[in-house]
Residue, then its C-alpha position, 0 to 999 in steps of 0.5 A: x500500500x502506497x501513500x500518495x502525497x496530496x497537494x490539498x492544504x488543510x484549513x487552519x481551524x482556530x477558536x476565536x481566542x486563538x485567532x485573535x491572539x495570532x492577529x494581535x501577535x502580528x499587529x499589537x495595536x489591532x482594532x479587531x476584537x472578540x465581538x467583531x469576529x463573533x459578528x463576522x461568524x454570526x453573519x456567515x462571512x467566515x466559515x465556521x462551526x460550533x463545537x459545544x459552546x465554542x466556535x471553530x473558524x477557518x483562520x484563512x477565511x477570517x484573514x481574507x475577510x479582514x483584507x477585503x475591507 
């Protein structure tokens, strides 16, 4: 049995707090907040799912949404 290397890239899935920490690491003075990200998720502008009470979001989608504005 041979395992083939695929070029499919795995989505970078993060919680809201993890995503916010990564954004703040790149830009300590960012205006992006937890509630702002949550509103993007509630408006279905970023792919996500709920796991219990925790939101898991596609970090690359979040970055794309932030760069579009």
